[in-house]
C-alpha positions as a printed Julia matrix, in Angstrom:
152×3 Matrix{Float64}:
  -2.75   14.89   -8.47
   0.52   15.64   -6.52
   3.72   13.8    -7.92
   6.0    12.8    -5.5
   9.47   11.56   -6.26
  12.56    9.64   -4.73
  14.12   11.93   -2.24
  10.92   13.1    -1.0
   9.97   13.4     2.74
   7.31   10.5     2.5
   3.86   12.47    3.53
   2.29   11.67    6.72
  -1.25   10.05    7.06
  -2.89    8.71    9.75
  -6.56    6.53   10.22
  -7.32    2.95   11.31
  -6.16   -0.45   10.09
  -8.68   -3.74    9.94
  -8.86   -4.15   13.41
 -10.17   -0.28   14.16
  -6.56    0.56   15.42
  -4.92    3.83   14.8
  -2.07    3.74   12.33
   0.01    6.28   11.1
   3.33    7.14    9.15
   4.71    7.75   12.43
   4.22    4.22   13.87
   6.82    3.18   11.08
   9.75    5.68   12.34
  13.2     4.04   12.13
  11.89    0.98   10.1
  11.25    0.59    6.48
   8.3     0.3     5.03
   6.52   -1.59    1.87
   3.41    1.41    1.51
   1.61   -0.31   -1.29
  -1.84    1.75   -2.21
  -4.48   -0.61   -3.57
  -7.88   -0.05   -5.74
 -10.32   -2.61   -3.66
 -10.3    -5.37   -1.35
 -10.79   -8.85   -2.57
 -10.7    -8.27   -6.28
  -8.69  -10.37   -8.78
  -5.77   -8.06   -8.56
  -5.21   -6.64   -5.5
  -6.04  -10.27   -4.12
  -2.91  -11.8    -6.14
  -0.62   -8.52   -4.38
  -1.89   -8.96   -1.07
  -1.41  -12.54   -1.19
   2.41  -12.51   -3.09
   3.28   -9.91   -0.13
   2.1   -12.47    2.39
   3.55  -14.83    0.73
   7.08  -12.72    0.65
   6.54  -11.19    4.07
   9.12  -13.14    5.67
  11.84  -12.25    2.98
  10.4    -8.65    3.14
  10.74   -8.29    7.4
  14.45  -10.18    6.84
  15.46   -7.29    4.54
  14.2    -5.03    7.63
  10.35   -4.15    5.52
   7.51   -3.66    7.61
   4.44   -4.05    5.12
   1.38   -1.34    5.18
  -1.94   -1.68    2.28
  -3.77    1.36    1.77
  -7.39    1.41   -0.24
 -10.47    3.41    0.26
 -12.31    0.53    1.71
 -13.68    0.55    4.94
 -12.22   -0.96    8.37
 -14.74   -3.77    8.12
 -13.8    -5.02    4.87
 -10.29   -5.1     5.54
 -10.82   -7.7     8.23
 -12.8    -9.7     5.74
 -10.23   -9.41    3.44
  -7.34  -10.25    5.87
  -8.74  -12.96    7.56
  -9.67  -14.53    4.29
  -6.38  -14.43    2.99
  -4.77  -14.39    6.08
  -2.76  -11.5     5.47
   0.28  -11.05    8.32
   0.28   -7.1     7.68
  -1.78   -4.02    8.32
  -4.7    -2.52    6.21
  -5.37    1.4     6.4
  -8.93    2.35    5.62
  -8.48    5.4     3.58
 -11.96    6.08    3.08
 -11.87    9.9     2.87
  -8.59    9.58    0.36
  -6.34   11.69    2.41
  -3.48    9.34    2.07
  -3.87    8.57   -1.5
  -4.66   12.29   -2.54
  -1.11   12.93   -0.62
   0.5    10.37   -2.23
  -0.97   11.25   -5.34
  -2.32    8.18   -6.1
  -6.01    9.25   -6.5
  -7.15   10.18  -10.21
  -8.62    9.19  -13.48
  -8.48    5.45  -14.66
  -9.61    3.59  -17.66
 -11.34    0.08  -18.0
 -13.35   -0.99  -21.04
 -13.62    2.32  -22.2
 -15.01    3.82  -19.32
 -13.05    6.45  -17.46
 -13.26    7.04  -13.44
 -11.7     7.98  -10.51
  -9.68    5.57   -8.43
  -6.89    4.26   -6.66
  -3.49    4.09   -9.38
  -2.32    1.29   -7.97
   0.86    2.76   -6.78
   3.88    1.08   -4.25
   6.35    3.35   -2.09
   9.38    2.18   -0.36
  10.29    4.47    2.51
  13.5     4.21    4.47
  13.96    4.74    8.12
  14.25    8.76    8.23
  10.98    8.76    6.1
  12.09    9.45    2.62
  10.77    7.73   -0.1
  13.56    5.31   -1.76
  11.89    4.11   -4.62
   8.25    4.2    -6.28
   6.96    1.33   -7.99
   4.21    2.08  -10.71
   4.45   -0.69  -13.19
   3.27   -3.37  -10.09
   3.64   -6.83  -10.82
   0.75   -7.94   -8.73
   1.32  -11.87   -8.93
   4.93  -11.43   -7.94
   4.89   -8.08   -5.86
   6.94   -9.26   -2.96
   9.94  -10.2    -5.28
   9.51   -6.94   -7.24
   9.95   -5.47   -4.36
  12.9    -6.99   -3.17
  14.8    -6.69   -6.34
  13.79   -2.64   -6.51
  15.23   -2.24   -2.87
């Protein structure tokens, strides 16, 4: 598994969002980005995290941040998730796990004694120059927007 650190150039990625529109890291050039990787749409922790970022979206925008979520779910599932919770930001469908692998967040996880491969919930704060300014690995899902703002 690749390990990125603060000060590294953020790896490029591309795919489609919940509306089937192309999205890539290059789209955010010159802007700060909250890039958050999450395991699965419409699960308790992922919903809490997305809703926290939704509720804090104005404060994040005021701090100069765009928000982009990435999970292995398909664009159609992202659309339902975004509609259900009125998410004001884009969700990238990383079905082939290319972005997850580039950022080193696809790996072994344990849940209830079972080990499996999956997304390791991680948020990257990327500056205007495309450099990783911070990495949040201990994500507080219910309070993630505040956590991001306090880390930036």
